[in-house]
C-alpha positions, 0 to 999 in steps of 0.5 A, a space after each residue: 201953387 196952391 191957388 192953381 190947384 184950387 182953381 183947377 179943382 173948382 173948374 172941374 167941379 163946376 163942369 158937371 156934364 153927364 156922360 152921354 152914353 149913361 144918359 142915353 141908356 137911362 133915357 131908353 131904359 136900357 140902364 136897367 138891363 146893364 145893372 141886371 146883367 152886372 148883378 147876375 154876374 156878381 151873384 154868379 161869381 159869389 156863388 161859384 166862390 162860395 162852392 169852391 170854398 166849401 169844397 176846399 174846406 171839405 178837402 182840408 178836413 179830409 187831409 187832416 184825418 
């Protein structure tokens, strides 16, 4: 059983074919657009969560008094 698992792992590890879509995006330079959009989305989400946290903290302080 261990030999079968080892054989499968080795066969998958050796088939290192790239993803066609990623290769196409990289060759045309559009991968940078995808990365930029993802970065903007994550930064926007982080700013949104930070502002919600500040507002929630302010409300908690008001409720304690």
